[in-house]
N, C-alpha and C positions, 0 to 999 in steps of 0.2 A: 369587348373592352374589359368586362369583368374577370375574364380568363388571364388576361395580361396582368392585372393588378394582383390576383392570387398567386401567380407564377413568381412575380417580383417580390411579394412578401415571403414566399417559400425560399427564394434565392437569398435573401437578406437574412433570414433566420439560419439558414445553413452556413452563410458566411460568418455570422456572429458567433456561431457554435464553434467553427473551425478556429477562429481567432481565440476564443476563451479556452478552449481544451489544452493547448500547450502551456498556458499560464498556469492552470490548475496542476497539471502533471508536474511542472518544474517546481512548484511550491511544495508539492507532496513529496517529491523525491529529496528535497533537502532536509526534510524532517524525518526521513526514514533511515534506518540502519541498512547499510548496503549488503550486509551479510545474510539477510532473511527475506524470504518470499512466502506470503505476502509481506507487505510493509510492516516492520514493527518500529515503533517510536524510539527516538534516542533518548534514553532515561537512564537513571542510575541502575535498574535492574528490571528484568522481565522473567517471570516464571510461568511455568505450565499451569493451566486451569486445573483444578482439582489435586494439585500437588501439595507439598509441605512448604513451598516457597512463601516469602512475605511480601511480594510485589515490590513496588507499587503497581505494576502492570502485570497483566496475566494474559496468556494466548493459548490458542488451541494449536493443532498440528501445523508446522511451518517446515518449509525447505530451507536448509542452511547451505548457502553459496559462497561462504567466505569464513573468516575466523568466527568461531562460536563464543563471542564475547559474553553472552548472557548464559552459557552452558546448558543449553536446551536440548543438545544431541549427545546424550550421554553414551550411545554405543558407536558413534562416529560414522553411522551410515548416511548422513546428509538429511535426515528427517528428524526435526525436533518435536518434542511433546507427542510422541507416539505411544 
């Protein structure tokens, strides 16, 4: 009987995680700029870490998969902040 309770608890935990995961992903994508991977926030400006930009947000290397609104991919090769 103890095995059944443990299995039942595990099933509930997996089911709860499956329900929660899409909600988190959906909320995260609405706050992300569609042109960058990994996610960059939608703000007035994003600059490369260690560069001469004034932020307010800084990032490391990113893939540019759409219009480069933040100007992170200077050479146009699809990789920003390289």
